[in-house]
VMD Tcl script that draws the C-alpha trace (Angstrom):
set ca {
  {6.38 8.09 -12.30}
  {4.85 5.99 -9.56}
  {6.65 4.69 -6.53}
  {6.28 0.94 -6.05}
  {6.38 -0.83 -2.69}
  {6.69 -4.57 -3.27}
  {5.59 -6.25 -0.05}
  {4.75 -9.59 -1.65}
  {5.77 -12.53 0.51}
  {5.95 -10.40 3.66}
  {3.61 -10.82 6.60}
  {2.07 -8.05 8.66}
  {3.06 -5.65 10.03}
  {5.91 -5.34 7.51}
  {3.77 -4.25 4.50}
  {2.05 -1.63 6.68}
  {5.36 -0.30 8.01}
  {6.85 -0.13 4.50}
  {3.78 1.78 3.28}
  {3.76 4.21 6.20}
  {7.49 4.88 5.76}
  {6.96 5.70 2.08}
  {3.96 7.93 2.94}
  {6.11 9.88 5.41}
  {8.88 10.15 2.83}
  {6.86 11.59 -0.06}
  {3.91 13.28 1.78}
  {1.73 13.33 -1.39}
  {1.57 11.76 -4.83}
  {0.96 8.18 -5.92}
  {2.27 4.92 -4.46}
  {1.60 1.41 -5.76}
  {1.77 -1.30 -3.10}
  {1.89 -4.99 -4.01}
  {0.79 -7.52 -1.40}
  {-0.10 -11.19 -1.63}
  {-2.55 -11.74 1.24}
  {-5.99 -10.51 2.16}
  {-4.77 -9.57 5.64}
  {-2.01 -7.37 4.24}
  {-4.46 -5.78 1.79}
  {-6.88 -4.89 4.59}
  {-4.20 -3.62 6.98}
  {-2.38 -1.51 4.38}
  {-5.72 -0.08 3.20}
  {-6.66 0.98 6.73}
  {-3.23 2.47 7.39}
  {-3.26 4.51 4.17}
  {-6.81 5.76 4.73}
  {-5.97 6.76 8.30}
  {-3.28 9.04 6.83}
  {-5.78 10.67 4.45}
  {-4.82 8.79 1.28}
  {-7.37 7.63 -1.32}
  {-7.08 3.98 -2.25}
  {-7.90 1.80 -5.25}
  {-7.56 -1.99 -4.97}
  {-7.11 -4.36 -7.88}
  {-7.01 -8.13 -7.49}
  {-4.26 -9.84 -9.49}
  {-3.11 -13.41 -10.03}
  {-0.36 -13.04 -7.45}
  {-2.33 -11.06 -4.88}
  {-3.41 -7.43 -4.79}
  {-2.20 -4.13 -6.14}
  {-3.16 -1.14 -4.02}
  {-2.79 2.30 -5.57}
  {-2.87 5.10 -3.03}
  {-3.00 8.79 -3.92}
  {-2.90 12.09 -2.13}
  {-2.94 15.52 -3.75}
}
mol new
graphics top color blue
foreach p $ca { graphics top sphere $p radius 0.5 }
foreach p [lrange $ca 0 end-1] q [lrange $ca 1 end] { graphics top cylinder $p $q radius 0.2 }
display resetview
């Protein structure tokens, strides 16, 4: 089961803070983050990578879905 962080409609830094809080909470695994702006996509990507998480980005009609993983 994946954890989903729905940050659609929120402006930075809120999506980044939500993502970092979830990363601290679970330490490893898989998190799906939904954002609706390019800025949020870039900032969340950088934050996740800085914590050692791998990231996959998919563009969707309503924005972006970022899947981050850490073993």
